[in-house]
C-alpha positions, 0 to 999 in steps of 0.5 A: 323240206315240206311238200304241199299240193292240193288235188281238187275232187269233184263229185257229180250225183244224178238220181233218176227212176230210183237209181242214183249214179255218182261220178267222182273226178280227181285232178292231180295236175298231171292226170285225172282219175275217175271213179263211178258208183251206183245205188238203187232203191229197192221197191220194198224200201222207203225212197230216201234220195239222201241215202242213195246219194251216200251209197253211190258217192261212197261207192264212187270214192271207193272205186277212185281209191282203188284206181289211185292205189293201182297207179301208185303200185305201178309207179312204185314198180317203175322206181324199183320199189314194188310192193310185195305180190299177194299170195296165190292160195290154192283152194282145198276141198271141193269148189263150186267149179268141181261140183 
């Protein structure tokens, strides 16, 4: 049996004083997740607002994706199907903390 759902996503962009902020909201029907992103125009660069929009929006969507995957991992743990834990690697040699 097939399963189809629609999750609306809204993206909000605000540009002010060379800084673009983005907020993206995903509504799943049972919860709302929100991602955030920012972009700043370097004083040495040409001000192209569309580029700031793209960067801020992309960063907000990447933030949202990470949150959605963490929710999925937690839900998998809840049903006993937790994904494998990442390896804990030991640093070899000198680290900046030892210097």
